[in-house]
Each structure stands twice: as C-alpha cells, then as structure tokens.
C-alpha distance (Angstrom), angle and dihedral (degrees) to the residues before:
residue distance angle dihedral
M1 . . .
K2 3.74 . .
R3 3.80 91.1 .
I4 3.70 93.9 51.8
Y5 3.86 90.7 47.4
L6 3.92 89.6 50.5
L7 3.74 92.9 45.9
F8 3.88 91.1 50.9
T9 3.77 92.2 46.3
L10 3.80 91.1 50.9
C11 3.86 92.7 48.7
A12 3.81 90.8 48.4
F13 3.82 89.8 48.8
F14 3.86 95.9 51.8
T15 3.75 93.7 42.3
T16 3.83 93.1 52.3
G17 3.90 91.9 42.8
S18 3.95 89.0 51.5
L19 3.89 94.1 50.6
L20 3.91 90.7 45.6
A21 3.86 90.8 50.7
Q22 3.78 92.1 52.6
D23 3.71 91.9 48.9
T24 3.88 92.4 47.3
L25 3.92 93.9 45.6
N26 3.85 93.4 42.5
I27 3.90 87.6 -157.0
E28 3.77 112.4 -161.5
K29 3.82 127.1 -166.7
P30 3.82 116.4 -114.4
Q31 3.78 117.2 -96.0
T32 3.79 113.5 -101.3
S33 3.82 102.5 167.3
A34 3.73 138.5 32.4
A35 3.85 123.5 -170.0
V36 3.82 93.5 -138.4
A37 3.90 103.6 105.0
N38 3.75 95.3 116.3
E39 3.79 91.7 47.5
S40 3.79 94.5 51.3
I41 3.83 98.0 51.2
Q42 3.72 98.5 53.3
Q43 3.78 127.3 127.3
G44 3.80 113.5 -82.8
N45 3.82 95.3 28.2
W46 3.77 124.2 123.4
L47 3.87 128.7 -128.8
V48 3.87 117.7 -149.4
G49 3.80 124.8 164.2
A50 3.75 145.4 99.3
S51 3.79 140.9 -123.7
I52 3.75 138.6 -152.9
G53 3.83 108.9 -121.0
S54 3.76 92.9 179.9
I55 3.91 139.9 -4.4
G56 3.73 123.9 165.4
Y57 3.78 151.1 107.6
N58 3.70 128.0 -120.1
F59 3.82 110.2 -146.5
K60 3.79 95.1 -166.2
S61 3.78 97.4 52.7
E62 3.83 94.4 24.0
T63 3.65 93.0 -128.3
F64 3.89 127.0 153.1
Q65 3.74 118.7 -162.8
L66 3.94 130.5 -176.4
I67 3.75 125.0 175.4
L68 3.88 120.3 -177.7
E69 3.76 123.3 -172.8
P70 3.91 115.1 -163.9
R71 3.78 115.8 -173.4
A72 3.81 145.5 179.2
G73 3.86 129.6 -167.8
Y74 3.66 142.8 170.7
F75 3.85 125.9 -136.0
I76 3.85 104.6 -123.8
S77 3.88 88.0 -177.8
D78 3.81 137.4 -9.8
N79 3.80 108.9 -55.9
A80 3.76 97.4 3.3
V81 3.93 125.5 97.4
L82 3.73 131.7 -175.4
G83 3.83 117.7 -165.0
V84 3.72 150.4 128.5
Q85 3.80 130.2 -104.3
A86 3.90 129.2 -161.2
Q87 3.78 121.1 -147.0
I88 3.81 117.1 -147.9
G89 3.66 120.1 179.3
L90 3.93 138.4 171.0
M91 3.91 126.9 -171.5
L92 3.72 118.8 -173.7
Y93 3.67 118.8 -167.1
D94 3.85 139.1 161.1
G95 3.76 104.4 -68.9
G96 3.89 101.7 15.8
E97 3.72 149.7 -11.8
N98 3.81 137.4 -109.6
F99 3.70 124.4 -139.9
S100 3.97 114.2 -159.7
Y101 3.74 129.0 -170.7
G102 3.82 138.2 178.0
L103 3.75 144.6 170.4
T104 3.82 117.9 -149.9
P105 3.88 125.9 173.3
F106 3.70 110.4 -148.4
A107 3.88 142.7 -165.9
R108 3.77 121.4 -149.0
Y109 3.80 132.7 -170.8
Y110 3.84 126.0 -168.3
F111 3.80 111.5 -149.1
P112 3.80 118.3 -131.6
E113 3.95 88.0 -155.9
G114 3.77 110.8 91.9
A115 3.74 93.7 10.5
S116 3.76 125.1 148.8
P117 3.72 130.8 -167.4
S118 3.94 90.4 -97.3
S119 3.81 103.2 33.2
R120 3.69 148.3 39.0
W121 3.73 140.0 -167.3
F122 3.85 116.7 -132.8
G123 3.79 142.6 -175.4
E124 3.82 125.7 -149.8
A125 3.80 139.1 -170.8
L126 3.78 123.1 -165.3
A127 3.89 134.1 -177.3
G128 3.77 125.7 177.3
F129 3.88 140.6 108.2
A130 3.77 138.4 -73.6
G131 3.65 136.6 -167.7
S132 3.79 141.3 177.4
S133 3.78 141.7 -151.1
L134 3.93 91.4 -128.6
K135 3.83 105.9 105.5
D136 3.81 105.2 166.3
S137 3.78 102.3 70.4
D138 3.77 134.3 124.1
G139 3.68 119.6 -121.7
D140 3.83 99.2 -7.8
R141 3.74 128.8 101.1
I142 3.78 126.0 -127.5
F143 3.87 89.9 -139.2
S144 3.85 126.9 34.1
S145 3.73 146.4 148.7
V146 3.77 119.8 -96.0
L147 3.76 125.7 -145.8
G148 3.82 124.6 -178.2
L149 3.87 148.7 166.8
R150 3.68 127.0 -155.5
A151 3.79 138.9 -165.8
G152 3.78 117.0 -165.6
Y153 3.85 151.8 168.2
A154 3.74 122.3 -143.5
H155 3.84 118.2 -161.7
F156 3.81 115.3 -168.3
V157 3.76 111.0 -139.0
A158 3.81 95.0 171.5
R159 3.84 137.4 14.6
N160 3.86 94.8 -83.1
V161 3.77 101.9 13.2
A162 3.82 130.4 85.3
I163 3.87 131.0 173.0
E164 3.85 112.8 -139.9
A165 3.77 137.6 -157.3
T166 3.85 119.8 -167.6
L167 3.76 138.7 -172.1
N168 3.88 107.1 -146.8
Y169 3.69 137.7 -163.4
T170 3.84 113.9 -169.5
R171 3.80 131.5 175.7
T172 3.84 122.7 -164.3
S173 3.72 137.0 139.3
A174 3.75 95.3 -157.4
D175 3.79 120.8 112.8
V176 3.85 89.2 -105.1
S177 3.73 128.2 103.3
V178 3.77 102.8 -135.4
D179 3.85 112.5 -170.9
T180 3.86 92.4 -6.3
S181 3.82 96.7 -56.5
T182 3.77 140.5 58.7
S183 3.85 94.3 -133.5
G184 3.84 118.5 -3.6
L185 3.88 145.7 54.0
S186 3.77 127.1 -39.4
V187 3.92 140.5 158.5
G188 3.79 125.8 -122.2
V189 3.66 136.5 -171.0
G190 3.87 129.4 -163.1
F191 3.74 147.5 127.3
Q192 3.74 134.9 -103.0
I193 3.88 131.8 -159.1
Y194 3.65 119.9 -148.5
L195 3.81 114.6 -150.2
P196 3.79 120.5 -165.9
G197 3.83 115.2 -122.2
R198 3.88 120.8 -136.7
G199 3.72 94.5 -91.9
T200 3.87 93.1 48.9
M201 3.81 99.8 48.6
C-alpha cells in the first residue's frame, strides 16, 4: 500500500510540476504563416530579396558550384512588379575556378486565382545578359544574352517576409550556369522582403 501511495504522490508531483513549468515559460510555437499576402503586393511597395539558383558539390568531378541571385523591384500596380536581378556564381574545380555574373531586368505578376491569405502563385519573365571568366571553351561565348521564364509559389511567414520556390526555364549561350543550367529547366528557392512604400504605410 505504501508503494502505491508513493507512486501516486510522485505522479501527481511530476504532473503538477510540468503544468506549472509550461505556464511559467509560456512557450509559443514559431510563426509559420501570416495572412498578409494582399497587403504586401500592393502598388507602391518594394520587393527586396535573394534566391539560391544552385548550390552543390559533385564528388565525381570534384566541382563545387554556388549561384546567388539578389534582386530588387517596385510594385507598379497591385500584383505587378518590375525590377532587376543580379546573378553571381562561383564554380571551383580541380585546376581552377570560374566566376560568373549577369544582370537581368524582370517582370513578375502575382495571380489572384488560387490565392490564400498567406500565399500567392506568380509568374515571371526576365531578359538580360550574362558573362563568365572562363575563356578557353569550345562553342560557348564569354558574353551573351539571357532569357528566362519562371513559375513560383510565395508563402508569407511574417508580415513582410515570404519564402519562395520556383521552377525556371533559362536560355543563354554564355559560359555561365544561370539557375543550374545553361539552357534548360531548374528549381530555385529563396526569400523576399516586402517593404511598404510611402503611400501604403
């Protein structure tokens, strides 16, 4: 009987202690959604962010590749952005390195269809130029035009921040791997910050 009483007392003690600890610490789950998609994509707002077009290491060829794409844009109307994106890439391989660069103005449109309070689908077109430090190549050019189309999904995790995933088609004949391939399909991930303009604050 004493053992049962002792076991019951210990269970009551730990249960009460656990409940008090939760009340004292007031632990909250991290925010994963924010119902602000419509506010963030209004006319007069700014878009600033970056995405990773490619990052990886090929064990067979011992090649490391990293492509970053910082960008900035302005909402010329609700749902529509005009901006410019830089493309900065580095490829390290046995015997050398290749630095790549590019500048591509873009136009993006957020579709009202299929929208939710915390997310939006969008489409994007870009056109610009790209170049590379790699000079001894067969058939490719050091400097070339870049054309691309993207379809993406933006999920707002905070009032002014969205995480994005994109499916990209890029075409260029420069010695630069834009969005993981010279000409073809690729996937990208990134984040965007939506800054309110003067008229929308």
